[in-house]
VEXRO-433931 format. One record per residue: residue in one letter; x, y, z of N, C-alpha, C in turn. Coordinates in steps of 0.001 Angstrom, whole numbers, padded with zeros to 6 digits, always signed. Example, Ala and Ser with C-alpha at 12.3 -4.5 7.8 and 13.67 -1.06 7.14 Angstrom:
<atoms>
A+013190-005690+007800+012300-004500+007800+013200-003300+007800/S+012850-002250+007080+013670-001060+007140+012900+000030+007870/
</atoms>
This chain:
<atoms>
Q+000829-001176+000000+000000+000000+000000+000879+001246+000000/V+000284+002336-000461+001023+003593-000533+001285+004119+000871/Q+002523+004490+001104+002894+005113+002375+003790+006308+002109/L+003525+007365+002855+004337+008572+002795+004705+008945+004223/V+005981+009121+004482+006451+009408+005837+007358+010631+005798/E+006886+011706+006443+007659+012940+006476+008583+012974+007688/S+009645+013765+007560+010550+014018+008674+011264+015332+008421/G+011920+015833+009467+012755+017015+009299+012194+018308+009852/G+010980+018280+010372+010429+019494+010947+011091+019851+012260/G+010714+021014+012789+011271+021427+014072+011057+022902+014311/L+011746+023393+015332+011696+024804+015705+012922+025508+015130/V+012689+026608+014454+013786+027359+013839+013522+028840+014001/Q+014571+029628+014099+014426+031073+014228+014110+031692+012868/P+013465+032837+012879+013236+033545+011604+014549+033765+010861/G+014491+033539+009547+015693+033624+008733+016449+032322+008613/G+016061+031340+009387+016746+030052+009371+016293+029147+008244/S+016847+027931+008246+016567+026969+007189+016223+025609+007773/L+015448+024862+007005+015135+023479+007327+015028+022702+006018/R+015266+021399+006116+015005+020524+004981+014049+019430+005423/L+012907+019382+004773+011927+018327+005025+012170+017174+004059/S+011929+015970+004546+012075+014775+003719+010772+013985+003740/C+010513+013291+002644+009345+012411+002561+009781+011106+001908/A+009643+010022+002647+009962+008695+002137+008685+008050+001599/A+008712+007655+000336+007532+007092-000314+007725+005613-000598/S+006636+004861-000517+006697+003437-000839+005325+002967-001292/G+005309+001821-001971+004051+001205-002361+003528+001601-003729/F+004285+002374-004477+003870+002746-005829+005110+003058-006658/S+004911+003179-007963+006016+003451-008872+006375+004931-008776/F+007241+005234-007839+007509+006604-007414+007843+007540-008567/S+008727+007145-009433+009196+008052-010481+008124+008368-011512/S+007019+007658-011477+005942+007889-012442+004951+008952-011991/Y+005097+009436-010774+004082+010323-010214+004659+011639-009712/A+003874+012689-009948+004197+013970-009345+004066+013867-007831/M+004833+014676-007147+004774+014732-005692+004564+016179-005250/N+003879+016339-004148+003523+017664-003667+003844+017821-002191/W+004114+019057-001816+004174+019432-000403+003038+020430-000145/Y+002257+020153+000886+001213+021051+001361+001553+021477+002781/R+000874+022511+003241+000987+022902+004638-000357+023386+005151/Q-000518+023255+006463-001744+023717+007104-001392+024390+008412/A-001707+025680+008475-001493+026461+009694-002755+026399+010545/P-002616+026630+011838-003798+026589+012716-004899+027525+012237/G-006101+027003+012121-007247+027810+011723-007321+028134+010253/K-006410+027559+009464-006389+027845+008028-006565+026569+007223/E-006926+026734+005955-007072+025588+005078-005693+025082+004627/R-005657+023803+004281-004429+023243+003751-004139+023880+002394/E-002878+024244+002165-002515+024894+000919-001330+024206+000263/L-001330+024222-001066-000226+023654-001823+000974+024591-001763/V+002106+024044-001376+003337+024821-001253+004224+024643-002486/A+004415+023375-002886+005319+023090-004000+004950+021759-004623/A+005245+021633-005922+004946+020415-006663+006087+020120-007616/I+006297+018846-007880+007358+018441-008788+006873+017256-009617/T+007199+017259-010907+006787+016169-011778+007608+014910-011496/G+007182+013791-012093+007805+012516-011808+009299+012467-012073/A+009692+013050-013186+011112+013053-013537+011854+014217-012907/G+011118+015108-012294+011743+016252-011634+012021+017434-012539/G+011549+017364-013781+011890+018421-014723+011071+019685-014608/S+009952+019601-013912+009086+020764-013772+008670+020918-012320/K+008750+022151-011837+008425+022448-010446+007524+023675-010390/N+006652+023697-009427+005794+024861-009214+005761+025193-007733/Y+005596+026491-007439+005618+026955-006061+004481+027941-005804/A+004011+027949-004587+003102+029000-004154+003852+030327-004166/D+003137+031392-004493+003785+032708-004555+004457+033066-003238/S+003885+032625-002149+004396+032994-000825+005758+032378-000504/V+006160+031349-001265+007433+030684-000964+008429+030759-002111/K+008039+031329-003241+008943+031413-004395+010229+032134-004018/G+011340+031557-004449+012636+032143-004156+013201+031754-002809/R+012388+031127-001959+012859+030715-000627+012851+029193-000457/F+011869+028536-001070+011727+027076-000940+012127+026396-002251/T+012681+025204-002126+013037+024402-003291+012561+022972-003082/I+011803+022454-004039+011389+021059-003995+012307+020266-004928/F+012726+019094-004481+013527+018227-005329+013295+016787-004903/R+013701+015871-005765+013442+014456-005500+014632+013617-005923/D+014705+012438-005299+015701+011432-005647+014938+010153-005965/N+014734+009896-007237+013922+008744-007618+014599+007409-007324/A+015904+007409-007211+016606+006173-006852+016331+005775-005402/K+016001+006764-004589+015750+006509-003162+014276+006631-002792/N+013412+006941-003767+011988+007154-003488+011786+008235-002425/M+012496+009342-002601+012442+010434-001636+012098+011739-002343/V+011342+012564-001652+011108+013929-002104+011421+014855-000928/Y+011966+016017-001257+012465+016932-000236+011888+018329-000447/L+011912+019097+000635+011565+020506+000552+012619+021277+001337/R+013444+021995+000606+014448+022836+001235+013813+024209+001484/M+013840+024653+002729+013196+025916+003106+014235+026861+003677/N+014432+027982+003003+015371+029007+003446+014621+030282+003822/S+015309+031155+004511+014741+032461+004892+013358+032298+005506/L+013246+031390+006436+011943+031075+007012+011365+032261+007782/K+010053+032379+007698+009318+033467+008338+008322+032876+009337/P+007904+033648+010320+006897+033136+011267+005632+032645+010556/E+005281+033256+009457+004073+032838+008737+004247+031507+007998/D+005445+030962+008001+005665+029619+007449+005328+028534+008473/T+005041+028937+009693+004694+027971+010728+003439+027198+010347/A+003552+025878+010320+002442+025021+009896+002862+023566+010038/V+001889+022685+009870+002199+021274+009671+002362+021062+008169/Y+003463+020450+007787+003770+020221+006383+003505+018753+006034/F+002808+018561+004910+002387+017234+004483+002950+016904+003104/C+003386+015685+002956+003750+015124+001662+002495+014527+001044/N+002362+014660-000283+001131+014221-000946+001438+013604-002305/A+000679+012564-002617+000749+011961-003949-000654+011551-004373/Y-000956+011752-005649-002238+011326-006210-001958+010105-007080/V-002337+008941-006578-001990+007677-007221-003265+006883-007473/A-003472+006498-008734-004610+005653-009098-005925+006222-008574/T-006154+007489-008863-007381+008229-008531-007596+008422-007039/K-006578+008238-006230-006730+008446-004794-005618+009350-004279/N-006002+010237-003370-005049+011136-002729-004455+010471-001505/Y-003136+010508-001408-002459+009951-000246-001686+011040+000479/W-001699+010944+001806-001043+011935+002648-000145+011248+003669/G+000943+011936+004007+001715+011502+005140+001074+012003+006421/Q+001742+011731+007536+001190+012116+008837+001479+013575+009168/G+002380+014188+008423+002719+015580+008632+003904+015759+009566/T+004595+016878+009386+005697+017243+010273+005567+018724+010612/Q+005701+019035+011893+005488+020403+012367+006722+021263+012112/V+006489+022423+011535+007529+023442+011379+007077+024675+012147/T+007894+025111+013073+007596+026301+013862+008732+027293+013697/V+008383+028494+013246+009376+029549+013040+009116+030628+014084/S+010023+030728+015033+009819+031637+016146+011143+031964+016794/S+011240+033188+017323+012442+033570+018056+012245+033330+019543/
</atoms>
């Protein structure tokens, strides 16, 4: 079965950096786009970044362009989110997502808190 497991969240000061990781299993990883979403308290879940199966095309939310980078390692079935210049408004639970065989799959999420 499809499994997505995130890691790498934590507490970081404004201006700091974090790298989130998502380990995927149970499907042909390189054939599918992968996404990172986030959900802040009291807000709807929003798409942060997306990457195609081969990694050749990436898209970002306007709020993170120039600060976040999504990338993947298809040999390891991993997708990453590098986050630089973090702001307090980036505080949220971050989720890895894949749409496989007409079904949406989510990881359990990893908390990112940006605070001094």
